[in-house]
N, C-alpha and C positions, 0 to 999 in steps of 0.2 A: 435261144429265146431272147429277142431283142425287144425292149419295153421303152415306150416314149410316153411321158406324162405331159399333158398340155391341157388347154391353152392359157391358164392363169396360174398366178402364184398365191392365190387366195389363202390367207393364213399360213403361208409357208408349206402347205400340205404337199405340194408336188415335189419341191426340192427336198423336203424332209424324207418323204417316203422313198424317193429315188436314191438318195444317199445311203439309206438303210438297206435298200435292195442290193446295192453295190457291195455293202459289207457282207452280204450273203453269197457274193460271187456272181450276181446277175449282171447283165448288160442293160443298164437302165440310164436314159437320158431324159432331160427336160427340155421343153420348148414353150417359151411364153414371151409376150410383149412386155416391155417397160417394167422395171421394178418400181415398188411403191416407196413412199418416204420411209417405211420401216426398214428398208435396206437389206432385204433378203439377197443372197448371192445371185449373180446373174445366171440365166439358163445356159445350158449347153448349147442350145440354139437359141440365142437371144435376138429377138427382133424389135426393131424401132417402130414405135406407133406414129404414123403420120397424122399431123394435125388437120389435114385435109381429108374429110370423111370418105370421099370417093377413092382417093388414093389409098386410104386405109383399107377400104374394102377390097380393092385390087390386090393388095399385098396379102390380105387373108386368103383370097382364092389362089394365088400363086403359092402360098405356103402349103395350103391343103393338098394341092397336087404334087408338090416338090418333095416334102419330107416324110409324111406318115407311111408312105409306100415301102420305106426302107426298114420297117419295124414289123414285128409279129403281133405285138400287143399295144394297143392304144389305150391309155388310161386318162380319161377326161376329168377335169376338176371344176367344181362348182356348176355341174349341170349344163355345161356349155361346150360348144365345139369351136372350129375355127371360122366357119362362114355362119356367123351367128349374130344377128342384129335385131333383137326383139322389138325395139321401138319402130322398126320399119317392116314388121311382120315377117322377118327372115329368121327361121328357126331351123338350126341343124341342117343347113342346105349340103353340107359336105358328107353327111353320113353314107349316101349311096356310093361314095368313092372307097369305102373301107370294107368291102365285102370279103377281102382275103385276111383281114386282121380280126383278132378277138378284141372285143371291146368291153371296157370296164369304165364306170363312171362313179365318181364320189360326190355325194350331195352334202352341202354344208349348212344350209339353213333356209334363207329366203327363196332359194331355187327349188325347194320342194315343200316348204311349209304351206299348208292349205289353210282354210278358214278356222277360226278359233272352235267352231262347232264340230268341224271334222276332226281336229287334232286333239281336242279335249272333250270326251264325253261328259255331258251334264254341264257344259260350259255356260249355258244360259242362266244357271243358278249362281254363278260367280258373282260376288258383290261388286265387282268392278268390270263386269261383262261389256258393257257399251264402250268404255274407254280402252280396254285391252283389245277388243275386236276390231276397232277402228285404227289403232296405232300400231299394233304388233303383227297383225295378221292381214292377208290380202283380201280385197273385195272379191266378189263373184266373178267380175270380168277378169281380174288378174288370176284368180284360181283356175278358170278355164285355160288360160294360156300355159300355166304351170303344168296342169294335167296333160295338155296336148304335148308339151315338150318331153315330159317323162315318158309318154306313149311312144314318142319317136324313137327313143333310145331302146325301149322295150321291143318294139317291132324290128329294130336292128340287131337284136339278140344280145343286148348289153347285160352285164352283170352289175348290180347295184351295191354300193357301200353308202353308209349314212354316218356322218361324223357326230350326230347327236341322236340319242335313241328315239326321240319323238318323231324323227323324219320317217321311221320305219312304217309309220301309220299311213304315210302318203305314197310310199314306193311299193312296187310289185312283191308278191310273196317270194321268199328266197333271198331277199335283201339282207346284208349282214351289217350289224353295228361295228364300226371301226373306231376305236378310241383315238383321241387326238394324238397325232405324232408330231413332235416338235423338233425343228431343225437344230442340230447341235445340242440336243438335250443333255447328253453325257458330259458335255463341257461345262455345264452349269454347275457350279460348286455349291454344295449344301453347307450352311453355316450353323453353328450352335446358336440356338434361338436365345437372345438375351433382350427382352422387352425393355423399353425405356422406363426409367425409375419413376418418373412423374407423368409426363404428357403422353397420351396414346397417339401415335402417329398413324393416321389412316390415309391409304393411298387408293386412288381410283382412277381408271382410264375411260373417260367419258366419250367412247366412239360413237355412241348413240344415246343421247339423254333420255329419250323415250323408252327405248328397249332395255337399257341397263338401269333405269329407275334413278338417274342421277340427281334429278330435282328433289326427289324424296330424300335422298342420302344427304344433300346440302341442307335441307331443312331440319333434318335429324340432328346434324352436328351443330347447327346454329342453336337449337333448342337446348342441346346438352351443354353448350358453352354458357348459356345463362345459369345453368344448374351447377356446372362444374368448371368455373373459370381457370383457365390455363391447364386443364386436364385432357384436352383432346384438341387435335388439329387435323385438318383435311387438306391433302395436296392432290390436285387433279393433274393428271399426266396426260399432255396433249402434244402432238407433233414430234414425238421422240422416236428416233430409230431403235432398232432392237437392242443394241448394246447399251445405249443411253438409258433406255427404260429399265433394263436389268440392273444397272448400276443403282438407279433411283430406288427400286423396290428392295434392295438390300437394306435400305434404311427404314423400312416401313415396320411398324408393330403388327399391322394387319392390312390386308388389301381386300377391298371390296370389288367383286368381279360383276355380278349383275343381281338385280332383285326382281325381275319379272319374267325373264324368258324360261326359267325352269331347268336350266342345265349350265354347266360351267364350260368356259372356252379355253383357248390356248394360253391366254394370260394366267389363268388359275393353274394350269399345269406347271408352267414355268416357275411361278411364284412358290408353289408348293415344293417343288424340286430344290429351290433355294433354302427351304426351311422357314418360310414365313407363312403364317396361317391365313386362310382365305375365308371371306364371308360371301355366300352365294346362296340364291334361291334354287332349291332342288324340287322339281315336281315328282313326287313319290310314284306317280302313275308311270313314269318313264322307267323305273327300276326293274319292271318286269321283262324289258328287253335285254338286260344285262345278266351275266353270270351271277348267281345268287351271292357268291362271296364278294364280287366286285361291288354289288349294291350296297352290302352291309359295310364294306371297307370304305366306300364313298361317304356314307352318313357319319361314320366314325372319324373321318378325316377333315371334313370341312365344318364351318360354323354356319348353320342354316339361318336365313333371314329373307324377309320379303318387304315390299313397300309398306306393309301395316305394321311390322314390328321392328323395323331396323334401329329405331332409337332405343327401344329396350335392349336389343341385342348389343349395341355399342356401349350402352351403359354397363351391361354385364362385363363386356370386355375391359372397361376401365376399373372395374372393381375386382376382377378375377384374372390375374396375370398367369396364374398357375395353369388355368384352363387354356390359355393361349399357347403355353409351352407344350402341353399335351398334343394339341391340335397341329402345332408345328412339326412335331416329330412324326405323328400319324400321316400328316399330308406328304411328307417327304418319302416315307416308306410306301405309301399308296401309289405314288407316281412311279417309284422304282419297280413296283410289281405290275401295275396295269397300263402304264404308258412306256414301257420299255420299247425303244424303236426296233430292236432286233426281234422281239416277240410279235410285234404288230406286222413288220414286214415279212415274217414267217408265215403268218396267216394269210397274207395277201399273196405270197408266192404259191401256197398251196392252192388258192382259188385260181390263179393263172395256169397251174399245171392241170388242174381239173378241166378247166375250159379247153386247154390245148389238146387233151387226150380225147375229147368228144369229136 
């Protein structure tokens, strides 16, 4: 069984899962264009992205004909294929080429997330409904395209994974929640958590100010500085590669992941593995898609906050360092239990085997 992960490195998912599969003895390769500034490892089949759009299109077509035919399983990442140019109305044009392969696709977020109403029952009653629906979720035209693209994969017989539990609401029945798998997770050293004696050091990576609630966080810290001078500081981490970012987060007393989306990302997993507590907004409706014990462990391991109470939560962190120590330990144990790369890859392997036996 030969596996190819393609065509993006989004969040390091492809390279992380591929390497974990190799640890299980599987033949697993990656194919993607360009590495990002985060500096994930090069793909096994690394392709250079041409700045000329037509030449890039031709390269994608050539790649679709050349490489996938050599594999038994194609595992697509971020709901996209090789000949995939949505802005030009080109959606998954290469799927008909893969009739001899078993297809899998992992959805990450905006590639499957539908309208606020569709993803969150009773959303119109939310006090921030208009703002959230306009900024975090697609409009009706975008939603139509997302559904069309998912249907193309479904018609091609693909099996679906979702990296966040809310996405299961948008995917066909039988889709599986797949916890975040982090590249080189086992190499991240856990430290004994020793919070700063005086100043609470808060770190945050504002990859999207709107989705992560960064503006609200900044205002909360500014307000607390007026109340507790020299008791809190905020560092925004931008433009750092993966190793630099990990070094920075070791200095944090607490890391704020996001305050609006409703689930944690890869950053939170890495930071909890280090033994640093994480503040994040968890939508409890999503817990139903998880094993019951994972949902309980999740809530025990993170510090919950949202755009409305982040100032109060940070104030509590300033006052209760013992709570931070408890969360730091629980978070590290949670990641070791539920984000173990070998365990996740084993689940995916079982899905591969079931598909191959049909």
